[in-house]
Backbone as CSV, one residue per row, in Angstrom:
resi,resn,N_x,N_y,N_z,CA_x,CA_y,CA_z,C_x,C_y,C_z
1,MET,18.435,23.195,-14.085,19.718,22.754,-12.678,21.006,23.647,-12.722
2,ASN,21.142,23.946,-11.510,22.565,24.205,-12.064,23.521,23.675,-11.411
3,SER,24.699,23.378,-11.757,25.604,22.390,-10.883,26.226,23.110,-10.178
4,ASP,26.454,24.637,-10.809,27.509,24.980,-9.242,26.626,25.110,-8.386
5,ILE,25.386,25.736,-8.347,24.644,25.643,-6.644,24.422,24.429,-6.062
6,ASP,23.929,23.275,-7.092,23.501,21.932,-6.434,24.103,21.026,-6.089
7,PRO,24.218,20.400,-4.854,25.198,19.720,-4.912,24.645,17.851,-5.659
8,ALA,25.613,17.381,-5.666,26.031,16.444,-6.153,24.806,15.304,-6.343
9,TYR,24.424,14.876,-4.675,23.525,13.939,-4.507,21.995,14.471,-4.603
10,THR,21.659,15.834,-4.994,20.359,16.483,-5.569,20.584,16.013,-7.304
11,ARG,21.833,16.432,-7.923,21.850,16.153,-9.054,21.273,14.363,-9.686
12,VAL,21.968,13.559,-8.587,21.662,12.267,-8.986,20.330,11.820,-8.757
13,TYR,20.009,12.010,-7.773,18.354,12.220,-7.197,17.241,12.421,-8.212
14,HIS,17.636,13.616,-8.974,16.896,14.208,-9.980,17.097,13.025,-10.788
15,LYS,18.135,12.894,-11.229,18.531,11.675,-12.555,17.511,10.377,-12.414
16,PHE,17.819,9.889,-11.038,17.333,8.878,-11.057,16.056,8.547,-11.009
17,SER,15.125,9.623,-10.571,13.671,10.134,-9.903,13.142,10.126,-11.192
18,LEU,13.844,10.659,-12.489,13.052,10.938,-13.988,13.159,9.757,-14.397
19,LYS,14.392,8.929,-14.265,14.704,7.408,-15.122,13.430,6.650,-14.263
20,TYR,13.167,6.865,-13.095,12.391,5.795,-12.106,10.706,6.458,-12.814
21,ARG,10.679,7.220,-12.970,9.060,7.991,-13.448,9.018,7.429,-14.898
22,ARG,10.052,7.238,-15.564,10.018,7.031,-17.046,9.696,5.469,-17.252
23,VAL,10.191,4.883,-16.471,9.885,3.396,-16.135,7.677,3.199,-16.035
24,ILE,7.945,3.591,-14.682,6.535,3.627,-14.383,5.354,3.810,-15.414
25,ASP,6.344,5.027,-16.115,5.021,5.217,-17.201,4.877,4.651,-18.222
26,LYS,6.303,3.821,-18.662,5.945,2.664,-19.553,4.971,1.620,-18.918
27,TRP,4.725,1.203,-17.912,4.112,0.278,-17.163,2.484,0.569,-16.762
28,ILE,2.231,1.747,-17.214,0.768,2.278,-16.848,-0.290,1.325,-17.846
29,MET,0.060,1.557,-19.152,-1.009,1.011,-20.031,-1.025,-0.828,-19.339
30,HIS,-0.093,-0.977,-18.808,-0.066,-2.643,-18.595,-0.863,-2.980,-17.568
31,ARG,-1.622,-2.688,-17.208,-2.401,-3.252,-15.769,-2.093,-4.845,-15.749
32,GLY,-2.605,-5.701,-16.567,-2.182,-7.274,-16.954,-0.616,-7.689,-16.516
33,LYS,-0.315,-7.189,-16.835,1.278,-7.600,-16.594,1.498,-6.337,-15.213
34,ARG,0.975,-5.562,-15.211,1.658,-4.818,-13.922,1.317,-6.013,-12.417
35,TRP,0.238,-6.213,-12.630,-0.529,-7.148,-11.399,0.157,-8.381,-11.493
36,GLY,0.526,-9.024,-12.831,1.309,-10.658,-12.535,2.474,-10.167,-11.974
37,PHE,3.565,-8.760,-12.472,4.461,-8.679,-11.898,4.635,-9.180,-10.085
38,CYS,3.364,-8.278,-9.913,3.066,-7.783,-8.249,3.477,-9.540,-7.764
39,VAL,2.318,-10.308,-8.726,1.722,-11.633,-8.256,3.336,-12.238,-7.754
40,LEU,4.252,-12.359,-8.973,4.848,-12.959,-9.182,6.242,-12.682,-7.929
41,LEU,6.574,-11.450,-8.117,7.180,-11.000,-6.757,6.776,-11.472,-5.018
42,LEU,5.835,-11.495,-5.313,4.472,-12.557,-4.069,5.050,-13.684,-3.863
43,ILE,4.767,-14.322,-4.561,5.186,-15.763,-4.439,6.913,-16.003,-5.061
44,TYR,7.278,-15.295,-5.139,8.836,-15.450,-4.957,9.139,-15.030,-3.418
45,TYR,8.195,-13.959,-2.820,8.635,-13.805,-1.368,8.269,-15.237,-0.838
46,ILE,7.050,-15.600,-1.265,6.634,-17.087,-0.266,7.538,-17.688,-0.704
47,SER,7.784,-17.926,-1.253,9.107,-19.310,-1.354,10.487,-19.375,-0.868
48,ARG,10.952,-17.909,-0.699,12.001,-17.106,0.125,12.062,-17.747,1.610
49,LEU,10.502,-17.458,2.019,9.250,-17.393,3.419,10.045,-19.627,3.875
50,VAL,9.287,-19.968,2.659,9.141,-21.603,2.365,10.909,-21.703,2.758
51,GLU,11.435,-21.463,2.125,13.344,-21.850,2.124,13.561,-21.584,3.720
52,THR,13.321,-20.428,3.806,14.263,-19.954,5.048,13.431,-20.558,5.744
53,GLN,12.394,-20.248,6.356,11.532,-20.943,7.534,12.227,-19.283,8.693
54,SER,11.925,-17.925,7.707,12.141,-17.617,8.908,11.353,-16.009,8.532
55,TYR,12.216,-14.993,8.725,11.801,-13.788,8.360,10.406,-12.906,8.792
56,PHE,10.217,-13.636,9.993,8.557,-12.941,10.176,8.267,-11.514,10.839
57,VAL,9.462,-11.181,11.170,9.035,-9.507,11.332,8.990,-9.004,10.019
58,VAL,10.020,-9.449,8.949,9.586,-8.739,7.800,8.131,-8.742,7.100
59,SER,7.717,-10.253,7.211,6.279,-10.673,6.914,5.627,-10.141,7.690
60,TYR,5.541,-9.489,9.124,4.424,-8.609,9.706,4.346,-7.134,9.127
61,MET,5.553,-6.828,9.093,5.527,-5.499,7.991,5.175,-5.463,6.775
62,LEU,5.367,-6.056,5.703,4.646,-6.425,4.540,3.161,-6.304,4.593
63,GLY,2.701,-7.997,5.468,1.262,-7.639,5.772,0.352,-6.173,5.937
64,VAL,1.077,-5.536,7.096,0.258,-4.119,7.887,0.522,-3.148,6.594
65,GLN,1.860,-3.308,5.770,1.636,-2.098,4.672,0.429,-2.248,3.429
66,ILE,0.417,-3.774,3.230,-0.260,-4.294,2.808,-2.010,-3.693,2.391
67,ILE,-2.229,-4.000,3.879,-3.601,-3.212,4.471,-3.961,-2.089,4.373
68,GLN,-3.027,-1.531,5.105,-2.536,0.237,5.024,-3.035,0.723,3.325
69,SER,-2.397,0.203,2.679,-2.249,0.292,1.241,-3.520,0.058,0.634
70,LEU,-4.418,-1.030,0.940,-5.579,-1.646,0.542,-6.979,-0.444,1.193
71,LEU,-6.283,0.020,2.416,-8.092,0.619,2.479,-7.806,1.882,2.722
72,ARG,-6.198,2.468,1.814,-6.530,4.169,1.375,-6.759,3.728,-0.031
73,TYR,-6.634,2.861,-0.537,-7.545,2.425,-2.301,-8.811,2.862,-2.391
74,PHE,-9.326,1.421,-1.245,-10.691,1.597,-0.754,-11.475,2.609,-0.271
75,THR,-11.111,4.066,0.250,-11.354,5.233,0.668,-11.738,6.253,-0.168
76,PRO,-12.956,6.793,-0.110,-13.358,7.791,-1.229,-12.547,8.751,-0.758
77,LEU,-12.218,9.283,-2.227,-11.346,11.211,-2.110,-11.936,11.960,-1.325
78,GLY,-11.740,12.915,-0.417,-12.229,14.078,0.303,-12.421,13.787,1.213
79,LEU,-11.989,12.509,1.700,-12.459,11.898,3.377,-10.849,12.001,4.131
80,PRO,-11.481,12.259,5.755,-10.033,12.131,6.356,-9.699,11.159,6.253
81,ASP,-8.408,10.956,6.575,-7.539,9.444,6.984,-8.708,8.806,7.835
82,ILE,-8.554,7.400,7.996,-9.036,6.943,8.861,-8.192,7.167,10.712
83,GLU,-7.245,7.196,10.460,-6.233,7.736,11.408,-6.160,8.543,11.958
84,ASP,-6.247,9.894,11.385,-6.668,11.751,11.265,-7.592,12.079,11.754
85,GLU,-8.920,11.123,11.932,-10.376,11.677,11.864,-10.856,11.897,13.515
86,ASP,-11.273,12.969,13.206,-11.902,13.702,14.430,-13.460,12.927,14.654
87,GLU,-13.609,12.959,15.869,-14.909,12.396,16.140,-16.075,13.114,16.395
88,ASP,-15.458,14.727,16.143,-16.236,15.750,16.741,-16.720,16.229,14.407
89,VAL,-15.985,16.370,13.868,-16.024,16.704,12.329,-17.080,15.483,11.575
90,ASP,-17.826,16.187,11.439,-19.360,15.657,10.418,-19.559,15.986,9.069
91,ILE,-18.316,15.654,8.161,-18.465,15.289,6.806,-18.952,14.559,6.049
92,GLN,-19.460,15.053,5.188,-20.578,13.902,4.115,-19.882,13.527,3.128
93,LEU,-19.756,12.398,2.385,-19.341,12.623,0.790,-20.180,13.592,0.264
94,PRO,-19.670,14.075,-1.280,-20.106,14.847,-1.952,-21.804,13.660,-2.550
95,GLN,-22.636,14.740,-3.080,-23.680,13.995,-3.277,-23.312,13.823,-4.617
96,HIS,-23.565,12.406,-4.847,-23.720,12.026,-6.619,-24.601,11.336,-7.558
97,ASN,-24.715,11.241,-8.549,-25.626,10.205,-9.004,-25.227,8.867,-8.774
98,ASP,-26.685,8.096,-9.086,-26.441,6.566,-8.736,-25.729,6.364,-10.069
99,ASP,-25.659,6.945,-11.294,-24.678,6.687,-12.121,-23.238,6.515,-12.208
100,ARG,-22.876,7.923,-11.492,-21.638,7.925,-11.596,-20.785,7.561,-10.300
101,PRO,-19.903,6.994,-10.066,-18.993,6.025,-9.045,-18.790,7.270,-8.495
102,LEU,-17.988,6.948,-7.024,-17.194,7.443,-6.212,-15.845,7.625,-6.672
103,ILE,-14.560,8.680,-6.255,-13.508,8.711,-6.535,-12.587,7.860,-5.555
104,ARG,-11.907,7.159,-5.626,-10.649,6.937,-5.198,-9.939,7.812,-4.486
105,SER,-9.776,7.787,-3.228,-8.416,8.617,-2.784,-7.144,8.313,-3.362
106,MET,-6.394,7.128,-4.200,-5.358,6.331,-4.590,-5.617,5.617,-5.894
107,PRO,-5.070,6.149,-6.882,-5.339,5.701,-8.033,-5.088,4.336,-7.524
108,GLU,-4.951,3.411,-8.880,-4.589,1.922,-8.842,-3.288,1.910,-9.179
109,ILE,-2.603,2.607,-9.920,-1.773,2.335,-10.396,-0.174,2.983,-8.992
110,GLN,-0.780,3.909,-8.092,-0.083,4.185,-6.785,-0.438,2.975,-6.153
111,LEU,-1.986,2.531,-6.168,-1.490,0.699,-5.314,-0.721,0.203,-5.684
112,TRP,-0.604,-0.164,-6.800,0.378,-1.038,-7.626,1.802,-0.561,-7.476
113,GLU,1.982,0.569,-7.260,3.562,1.373,-6.580,4.261,0.869,-5.592
114,GLN,3.496,1.050,-4.749,3.505,1.352,-2.821,3.369,-0.488,-2.588
115,LEU,2.550,-1.261,-3.133,3.135,-3.006,-3.058,4.487,-3.046,-3.825
116,THR,4.375,-2.793,-5.123,5.407,-3.691,-5.167,6.770,-3.090,-4.538
117,ILE,6.929,-1.752,-4.568,8.069,-1.454,-3.370,8.136,-2.009,-2.091
118,ALA,7.235,-2.226,-2.010,7.023,-3.433,-0.286,7.463,-4.480,-0.904
119,LEU,6.964,-5.242,-1.535,7.432,-6.798,-2.273,8.859,-6.570,-2.274
120,PHE,9.340,-5.437,-3.436,10.620,-5.532,-3.080,11.895,-5.588,-2.349
121,LEU,11.221,-4.419,-1.279,11.966,-4.321,-0.353,11.822,-5.676,0.928
122,SER,10.622,-6.011,0.549,10.557,-7.353,1.466,11.614,-8.368,0.692
123,ASN,11.489,-8.652,-0.127,12.235,-9.706,-0.437,13.649,-9.380,-0.758
124,PHE,14.507,-8.472,-0.985,15.629,-7.207,-0.718,16.064,-7.870,1.056
125,ALA,14.911,-7.786,1.925,15.697,-8.290,2.838,15.768,-9.617,3.747
126,THR,14.841,-10.119,3.026,15.572,-12.057,3.145,16.780,-12.054,3.050
127,PHE,17.447,-11.729,2.449,18.698,-11.798,2.081,20.397,-11.662,2.885
128,PHE,19.392,-10.512,4.309,20.389,-10.193,4.934,20.096,-10.724,6.448
129,VAL,20.807,-11.186,7.107,20.197,-12.063,8.312,19.943,-10.766,9.348
130,ILE,20.760,-9.338,8.979,19.848,-8.653,10.290,18.706,-8.418,10.494
131,PHE,17.749,-8.753,9.211,16.377,-8.424,9.254,15.908,-9.572,9.773
132,ASP,16.490,-11.150,10.357,15.267,-11.959,10.574,15.815,-11.476,11.791
133,LEU,14.569,-11.071,12.260,15.126,-11.004,14.389,13.906,-11.669,15.164
134,PRO,14.514,-12.437,16.177,14.239,-13.990,16.715,13.028,-13.160,17.128
135,VAL,11.834,-14.083,16.621,10.313,-13.478,17.443,9.846,-15.387,17.625
136,TYR,8.443,-15.047,18.387,8.092,-16.389,18.530,7.285,-16.465,17.265
137,TRP,7.060,-16.373,16.624,6.034,-16.210,15.268,4.533,-16.459,15.620
138,PRO,3.851,-17.790,16.339,2.817,-17.245,16.564,2.170,-16.266,17.395
139,PHE,2.943,-15.873,18.179,2.436,-14.714,19.229,2.125,-13.123,18.007
140,LEU,3.540,-12.872,17.233,3.473,-12.193,15.806,2.185,-12.658,15.105
141,PHE,1.711,-13.450,14.703,1.190,-13.680,14.117,-0.252,-13.226,14.528
142,SER,-0.721,-14.144,16.158,-1.499,-13.327,16.528,-1.884,-12.121,16.685
143,TYR,-0.699,-10.999,16.843,-0.772,-9.812,17.037,-1.465,-9.259,15.521
144,PHE,-0.739,-9.642,14.759,-1.169,-8.935,13.306,-3.157,-9.434,12.813
145,ILE,-3.472,-10.409,13.736,-4.760,-10.926,13.567,-5.558,-9.269,14.384
146,LEU,-4.787,-9.398,15.207,-5.787,-8.500,15.900,-5.512,-7.101,15.766
147,VAL,-4.824,-6.824,15.266,-4.241,-5.251,14.619,-5.052,-5.461,13.092
148,THR,-5.015,-6.392,12.344,-6.593,-6.508,11.488,-7.374,-6.609,11.957
149,ILE,-7.911,-7.398,12.961,-9.394,-6.912,13.110,-9.879,-5.582,13.581
150,ILE,-8.773,-5.044,14.617,-9.238,-3.655,14.842,-9.479,-2.562,13.779
151,THR,-8.363,-2.804,12.301,-8.190,-1.610,11.677,-9.707,-2.012,10.796
152,PHE,-9.939,-3.245,10.500,-11.002,-3.577,10.179,-12.311,-2.686,10.592
153,LYS,-12.329,-2.899,11.873,-13.474,-2.247,12.132,-13.336,-1.358,12.321
154,LYS,-12.644,-0.518,12.838,-12.415,1.171,12.623,-12.605,1.581,11.321
155,TYR,-12.261,0.899,9.936,-12.614,1.173,8.613,-14.253,0.791,8.273
156,LEU,-14.785,-0.033,8.871,-16.573,-0.353,8.903,-16.595,1.184,9.704
157,LYS,-16.471,1.278,10.898,-17.685,2.536,11.250,-17.254,3.912,10.699
158,HIS,-15.402,4.395,9.727,-15.726,5.163,8.750,-16.401,4.828,7.990
159,MET,-16.740,3.834,7.267,-17.750,3.420,6.270,-18.819,4.066,6.478
160,GLN,-19.550,3.577,7.604,-20.938,3.857,8.104,-21.246,5.478,8.328
161,LYS,-19.851,5.914,8.941,-20.017,7.020,9.356,-20.276,8.140,8.201
162,TYR,-19.842,7.571,6.802,-19.769,8.530,5.796,-20.368,8.055,4.761
163,GLY,-21.239,6.846,4.810,-22.230,6.308,4.079,-21.432,6.166,2.787
164,TYR,-20.724,5.072,2.893,-20.136,4.996,1.633,-19.856,2.948,1.655
165,SER,-19.719,2.564,0.316,-18.916,1.101,0.894,-18.476,0.818,-0.388
166,TRP,-17.623,-0.407,-0.760,-16.495,-0.737,-1.531,-17.330,-0.829,-2.994
167,GLY,-18.100,-1.560,-2.737,-19.588,-1.029,-4.064,-19.974,-0.114,-4.774
168,ASP,-19.430,1.190,-4.077,-19.643,1.963,-4.776,-18.929,3.181,-6.084
169,PHE,-17.805,2.631,-6.096,-16.439,2.691,-6.522,-16.569,2.194,-8.053
170,SER,-18.169,0.789,-8.083,-17.870,0.190,-9.769,-18.904,0.955,-10.010
171,LYS,-19.686,1.296,-9.845,-20.861,1.271,-9.936,-20.715,2.440,-11.593
172,ARG,-21.290,1.673,-13.006,-21.029,2.143,-13.880,-22.604,2.879,-14.242
């Protein structure tokens, strides 16, 4: 990079992204430690919720992010997204042997990365009163359950339309 042409924020962003990528690359080989760290973040977040008895909107958004990330993780590569899907397009999964599993559209490390970032941001938000929006939590929880049911029904239709299941990823 030429420092005379590039603005300072571009150099800072590039330096930060290189350091971030280096840290992620160190975590790749340690699956158990990665997910253990993610579980610890989740436990800490739940303890913050119990302690404060608030931040229901942050919890709702975290739940939606977790569901969306998991659905992207369990969708095979090469299929349209559930949200972007046209009803007229008829795409079938590539023919594969029963010996070979399907390829996920999102790798496991990317799922971990997205969930960890979401948990970090959620934990961070619990320290600021501005994110504690007043909401009647039973309505928000009911809406979350409704959105989850609708999303999973849509996903099950997607699975039936393209002929795959969650078990297709683990065939050996």
